[in-house]
C-alpha positions as CSV (number, residue, x, y, z in Angstrom):
1,X,49.4,46.4,48.8
2,X,51.4,46.0,45.6
3,X,52.7,42.7,46.8
4,X,49.2,41.3,47.2
5,X,48.2,42.3,43.7
6,X,51.3,40.8,42.1
7,X,50.9,37.6,44.2
8,X,47.2,37.4,43.1
9,X,48.3,37.9,39.5
10,X,50.9,35.2,39.7
11,X,48.4,32.8,41.3
12,X,45.8,33.7,38.7
13,X,48.2,33.0,35.9
14,X,49.2,29.6,37.5
15,X,45.6,28.6,37.8
16,X,45.0,29.5,34.1
17,X,48.1,27.6,33.1
18,X,46.9,24.5,35.0
19,X,43.4,24.8,33.6
20,X,44.8,25.0,30.0
21,X,47.0,22.0,30.5
22,X,44.1,20.0,31.8
23,X,41.8,21.1,29.0
24,X,44.4,20.2,26.4
25,X,44.6,16.6,27.7
26,X,40.9,15.8,28.0
27,X,40.0,12.6,26.1
28,X,37.0,13.5,23.9
29,X,36.1,10.7,21.6
30,X,37.0,7.3,23.1
31,X,34.7,7.5,26.1
32,X,32.2,4.9,27.4
33,X,30.0,5.1,30.5
34,X,29.0,1.8,32.0
35,X,30.3,-1.3,33.8
36,X,31.9,-4.3,32.3
37,X,30.4,-7.5,33.6
38,X,31.3,-11.2,33.1
39,X,28.2,-13.3,33.0
40,X,27.3,-16.9,32.3
41,X,24.6,-17.7,29.8
42,X,22.5,-20.9,30.2
43,X,20.4,-22.2,27.3
44,X,17.0,-23.5,28.2
45,X,17.3,-26.8,26.4
46,X,19.3,-28.7,23.9
47,X,22.8,-27.7,25.0
48,X,24.9,-30.4,26.6
49,X,27.2,-27.9,28.2
50,X,24.3,-26.0,29.8
51,X,22.6,-29.2,30.9
52,X,25.8,-30.1,32.8
53,X,25.4,-26.6,34.5
54,X,28.5,-25.1,32.9
55,X,26.9,-22.5,30.7
56,X,28.7,-20.1,28.4
57,X,30.8,-17.1,29.5
58,X,29.6,-13.8,28.2
59,X,31.0,-10.3,28.4
60,X,28.4,-7.5,28.9
61,X,28.5,-3.8,29.1
62,X,25.8,-2.6,31.6
63,X,24.7,1.0,31.0
64,X,22.3,2.9,33.3
65,X,19.7,4.9,31.3
66,X,17.2,7.6,32.4
67,X,14.3,6.1,34.4
68,X,16.5,3.6,36.2
69,X,16.6,1.1,33.3
70,X,19.9,-0.8,32.7
71,X,20.8,-1.7,29.1
72,X,23.1,-4.7,28.5
73,X,25.3,-4.8,25.4
74,X,26.9,-8.1,24.6
75,X,30.6,-7.8,23.7
76,X,33.1,-10.0,21.9
77,X,36.1,-11.1,23.9
78,X,38.5,-9.1,21.6
79,X,36.5,-5.9,22.5
80,X,37.3,-6.1,26.2
81,X,40.7,-4.2,26.2
82,X,39.1,-1.4,24.0
83,X,36.0,-1.1,26.2
84,X,38.1,-1.1,29.4
85,X,40.2,1.7,28.0
86,X,37.1,3.7,27.0
87,X,35.6,3.3,30.5
88,X,38.9,4.3,32.0
89,X,39.0,7.4,29.8
90,X,35.4,8.3,30.9
91,X,36.4,8.2,34.6
92,X,39.6,10.2,33.9
93,X,37.6,12.8,32.0
94,X,35.0,13.1,34.8
95,X,37.9,13.6,37.3
96,X,39.6,16.2,35.1
97,X,36.3,18.1,34.6
98,X,35.9,18.3,38.4
99,X,39.4,19.6,38.7
100,X,38.8,22.3,36.0
101,X,35.6,23.3,37.8
102,X,37.6,23.7,41.1
103,X,40.2,25.8,39.3
104,X,37.4,28.0,37.8
105,X,35.9,28.4,41.2
106,X,39.3,29.7,42.5
107,X,39.3,32.2,39.6
108,X,36.0,33.6,40.9
109,X,37.2,34.3,44.4
110,X,37.8,38.0,45.0
111,X,41.2,39.4,45.1
112,X,42.8,39.5,48.6
């Protein structure tokens, strides 16, 4: 029985170590939830480019809000790399939070 307790203690310490390591690497400020979209804007009249059907490329962040509404935020082209990084951080954070939750669940399991 002593072997089970020491094995449990080692496993518990390993879970705690993994959890601490994950928590230490969580991105906390540079986060953004949403989808980056490339759109084409067409003016109603007075624009030769739009009259030819070409339009103007536009970069937009689409963000879902409560109630099913989607808000669009226009971005400048130079913001694209930053926004992509923030969205990637958000997805990474979400994944890491799920992993921490799984580790915490394993800590709640009774000793063997």
